[in-house]
C-alpha positions as CSV (number, residue, x, y, z in Angstrom):
1,M,10.4,-54.6,34.6
2,S,11.5,-51.2,33.2
3,F,14.4,-49.4,34.9
4,V,13.1,-46.1,33.7
5,K,9.9,-44.6,35.0
6,Y,7.9,-42.0,33.0
7,E,5.8,-39.9,35.3
8,P,3.7,-37.1,33.8
9,K,2.7,-34.2,36.1
10,G,0.4,-31.8,34.2
11,N,2.3,-30.4,31.3
12,I,5.7,-31.4,32.6
13,A,7.0,-35.0,33.2
14,Y,9.8,-36.9,34.9
15,L,12.0,-39.6,33.5
16,I,13.4,-41.4,36.5
17,I,16.4,-43.8,36.2
18,D,15.2,-46.4,38.7
19,R,18.0,-48.8,39.5
20,E,18.6,-47.5,43.0
21,K,20.5,-50.6,44.4
22,A,23.1,-50.1,41.7
23,L,23.2,-46.3,42.1
24,N,21.2,-46.1,38.9
25,A,24.1,-47.3,36.8
26,L,23.5,-47.6,33.0
27,N,23.6,-51.1,31.5
28,S,22.2,-52.2,28.1
29,Q,18.8,-52.7,29.6
30,V,18.6,-49.3,31.2
31,L,19.7,-47.7,28.0
32,A,17.0,-49.6,26.1
33,D,14.4,-48.6,28.7
34,L,15.5,-45.0,28.5
35,D,15.1,-45.1,24.7
36,A,11.6,-46.6,25.0
37,A,10.6,-44.0,27.7
38,L,11.6,-41.2,25.4
39,D,9.3,-42.7,22.7
40,A,6.5,-42.8,25.2
41,V,6.5,-39.1,26.0
42,D,3.3,-37.4,24.8
43,L,4.7,-34.4,22.9
44,N,1.3,-33.0,22.5
45,E,0.8,-32.6,26.2
46,I,4.3,-32.5,27.8
47,R,6.2,-29.2,27.4
48,C,9.3,-29.9,29.5
49,L,11.0,-33.1,30.7
50,I,13.0,-33.5,34.0
51,V,15.5,-36.3,34.1
52,R,16.5,-37.6,37.6
53,G,17.7,-40.7,39.4
54,A,15.8,-42.7,42.0
55,G,16.8,-42.1,45.6
56,E,19.0,-39.5,47.1
57,K,22.5,-40.9,46.7
58,S,22.9,-40.9,42.9
59,F,21.7,-39.4,39.7
60,V,23.5,-42.0,37.7
61,A,26.8,-43.3,39.1
62,G,28.1,-44.3,35.7
63,A,27.9,-47.1,33.1
64,D,27.8,-50.6,34.6
65,I,31.4,-51.7,35.1
66,A,30.3,-55.3,35.7
67,Q,28.8,-55.5,32.2
68,M,31.7,-53.7,30.6
69,K,34.7,-55.6,32.2
70,N,34.8,-58.5,29.8
71,L,33.6,-56.9,26.6
72,D,35.8,-57.4,23.5
73,K,36.6,-54.4,21.2
74,K,33.6,-54.9,19.0
75,E,31.2,-55.4,21.9
76,A,32.6,-52.3,23.6
77,E,32.0,-50.2,20.4
78,A,28.5,-51.6,20.2
79,F,27.8,-50.6,23.8
80,G,29.3,-47.2,23.2
81,K,27.1,-46.8,20.1
82,Q,24.0,-47.8,22.1
83,G,24.8,-45.2,24.7
84,N,25.6,-42.5,22.2
85,D,22.4,-43.2,20.2
86,V,20.3,-42.7,23.4
87,M,22.2,-39.6,24.4
88,R,21.8,-38.0,21.0
89,K,18.1,-38.8,21.0
90,L,17.8,-37.0,24.4
91,E,20.0,-34.1,23.2
92,A,17.8,-33.6,20.1
93,F,14.5,-34.3,21.9
94,P,11.9,-31.8,20.6
95,I,11.0,-30.4,24.0
96,P,13.3,-28.9,26.6
97,T,15.0,-31.2,29.1
98,I,16.4,-30.5,32.6
99,A,18.8,-32.8,34.4
100,A,18.1,-32.6,38.1
101,V,21.2,-34.1,39.6
102,G,21.1,-35.3,43.1
103,G,24.2,-37.2,44.2
104,Y,26.7,-38.9,41.9
105,A,26.8,-38.1,38.2
106,L,29.9,-39.9,37.1
107,G,30.9,-41.3,33.7
108,G,27.7,-42.2,31.9
109,G,25.8,-40.2,34.5
110,C,27.7,-37.1,33.7
111,E,27.2,-37.8,30.0
112,L,23.5,-38.3,30.5
113,A,23.2,-35.0,32.4
114,M,25.2,-33.2,29.6
115,S,22.8,-34.5,27.0
116,C,20.0,-32.5,28.6
117,D,19.5,-28.8,27.7
118,F,20.8,-27.7,31.1
119,R,21.6,-29.0,34.5
120,I,20.7,-28.1,38.1
121,C,22.1,-30.0,41.0
122,S,22.0,-30.6,44.8
123,D,24.7,-29.4,47.0
124,T,25.5,-33.1,47.5
125,A,26.2,-33.7,43.8
126,V,29.5,-35.0,42.5
127,F,30.4,-34.9,38.8
128,G,33.3,-36.6,37.0
129,Q,34.6,-38.6,34.1
130,P,36.6,-41.3,35.9
131,E,37.2,-43.5,32.9
132,T,40.9,-43.1,32.4
133,G,41.3,-44.4,35.9
134,L,39.6,-47.6,34.7
135,G,41.7,-48.0,31.6
136,I,39.2,-46.7,29.1
137,T,38.0,-43.4,27.6
138,P,34.6,-41.8,28.2
139,G,32.2,-43.6,25.9
140,F,28.8,-41.9,25.8
141,G,29.9,-38.4,24.5
142,G,32.0,-37.3,27.4
143,T,35.0,-36.3,25.3
144,Q,32.8,-34.2,23.1
145,R,30.1,-32.5,25.3
146,L,32.3,-31.7,28.3
147,A,34.7,-29.7,26.1
148,R,31.8,-27.9,24.5
149,L,30.3,-27.0,27.9
150,V,33.3,-26.1,30.0
151,G,36.0,-25.5,27.4
152,P,38.7,-27.9,26.2
153,G,41.3,-27.1,28.9
154,M,39.0,-27.9,31.8
155,A,37.5,-30.9,30.0
156,K,40.9,-32.3,29.4
157,Q,42.0,-31.8,33.0
158,M,38.9,-33.6,34.3
159,I,39.2,-36.5,31.9
160,Y,43.0,-36.9,32.1
161,T,43.1,-36.8,35.9
162,A,39.8,-38.7,36.4
163,R,39.2,-36.3,39.2
164,N,35.6,-35.8,40.6
165,I,34.3,-32.4,41.3
166,K,31.7,-31.2,43.8
167,A,28.7,-29.1,43.1
168,D,30.3,-25.7,43.9
169,E,33.1,-26.3,41.4
170,A,30.6,-27.7,38.8
171,Y,28.8,-24.4,39.1
172,R,32.0,-22.3,38.9
173,I,33.1,-23.9,35.6
174,G,29.6,-23.7,34.1
175,L,28.7,-27.4,34.1
176,V,25.6,-26.7,36.1
177,N,23.2,-23.6,36.1
178,A,22.3,-23.6,39.8
179,V,22.9,-25.5,43.0
180,Y,20.2,-26.2,45.6
181,P,19.9,-28.0,48.9
182,L,18.9,-31.6,48.1
183,S,15.5,-31.1,49.8
184,D,14.7,-28.3,47.4
185,L,16.1,-29.7,44.2
186,Y,13.1,-31.3,42.6
187,A,10.8,-28.4,43.5
188,A,13.3,-26.1,41.9
189,A,13.3,-28.3,38.8
190,E,9.5,-28.2,38.6
191,K,9.5,-24.5,39.0
192,L,11.9,-24.1,36.1
193,A,10.0,-26.6,34.0
194,G,6.8,-24.7,34.8
195,Q,8.2,-21.4,33.7
196,I,9.3,-23.0,30.4
197,A,6.0,-24.8,29.9
198,G,4.2,-21.4,30.4
199,N,5.8,-20.0,27.2
200,A,4.7,-20.8,23.7
201,P,5.8,-24.4,22.9
202,I,6.2,-23.7,19.2
203,A,8.7,-20.9,20.0
204,V,10.5,-22.8,22.7
205,R,11.0,-25.9,20.5
206,A,12.1,-23.7,17.5
207,S,14.6,-21.9,19.9
208,K,16.0,-25.2,21.1
209,Q,16.5,-26.5,17.5
210,A,18.0,-23.2,16.4
211,I,20.5,-23.2,19.3
212,N,21.5,-26.9,18.8
213,D,21.8,-26.7,15.0
214,G,23.5,-23.3,15.1
215,L,26.3,-24.5,17.4
216,Q,27.3,-27.0,14.7
217,V,28.0,-24.4,12.0
218,D,29.7,-21.0,11.5
219,I,28.0,-17.8,12.5
220,D,26.9,-16.9,8.9
221,R,25.0,-20.2,8.5
222,A,23.8,-20.0,12.1
223,V,22.0,-16.8,11.7
224,V,20.2,-18.2,8.6
225,I,19.0,-21.1,10.9
226,E,17.8,-18.5,13.3
227,E,15.9,-16.5,10.6
228,K,14.1,-19.7,9.6
229,A,13.2,-20.5,13.2
230,F,12.0,-16.9,13.7
231,G,9.8,-17.0,10.6
232,S,8.3,-20.4,11.5
233,C,6.6,-19.0,14.6
234,F,4.5,-16.4,12.6
235,Q,0.9,-16.9,11.7
236,S,0.6,-19.4,14.6
237,A,-2.2,-19.0,17.2
238,D,0.4,-18.7,19.9
239,Q,2.2,-15.8,18.1
240,Q,-1.0,-14.0,17.5
241,E,-2.1,-14.4,21.1
242,G,1.3,-13.5,22.6
243,M,1.8,-10.3,20.6
244,G,-1.9,-9.4,20.8
245,A,-1.8,-9.6,24.6
246,F,1.4,-7.5,24.7
247,L,-0.2,-4.7,22.6
248,E,-3.4,-4.8,24.6
249,K,-1.5,-4.7,27.9
250,R,-3.0,-7.9,29.3
251,K,-1.8,-11.3,30.4
252,H,-1.8,-13.7,27.5
253,E,-4.2,-16.7,27.5
254,P,-2.6,-20.2,27.9
255,F,-0.6,-21.1,24.8
256,I,-2.0,-24.0,22.8
257,N,1.0,-25.2,20.8
258,K,-0.6,-24.2,17.5
């Protein structure tokens, strides 16, 4: 039985962490299932991926403490590497990803959400990196992505204090893009995904790669990355249709990813 469900819905799809009785906590099997589910996404058809947790209480409540408690140092490093490999795979996934966070996103759950391109959440959402209160550090990229998203000072405060924050504060510090009532969250995620899916996939994917790659280098090298991304879109059917429709003052035909 897989703990991750892949549910296509037209040209968008859901990845659902489905371990509801454990508040969708991440253990080795869930991470393996998530890795396999990413491999199963049909990149020819799907243009945006929504990541969510099963049920209403939790996105992902964290990594599985029961599994971690008796790990030795080598086993802990291996578990951290498994988690980091999956998070990096999600972060670098060719199509855009949206974390739709309903309920708890703590530890590994916050790290999973941060590996997506952006996050929206319910007004019931709770975020945090509680690991120092458990005698460990964040292990799936939390010390790195949180600082990049909200700044080093705020990241250090959250990690050192192990304090959880609610949806309104997550929005204030820039951890999430928007907050919705829980009843509206997934409809809002689908609306956003649909807006993304309606644009030229070649251009969207190239933009994602340019942003991600450019953030790792200085601005002089970053603009070269952008120039290559910009040029890669030309002579495509989508570029010709998009610009042609603009000049002809008509609505463009559906983009075909070519």
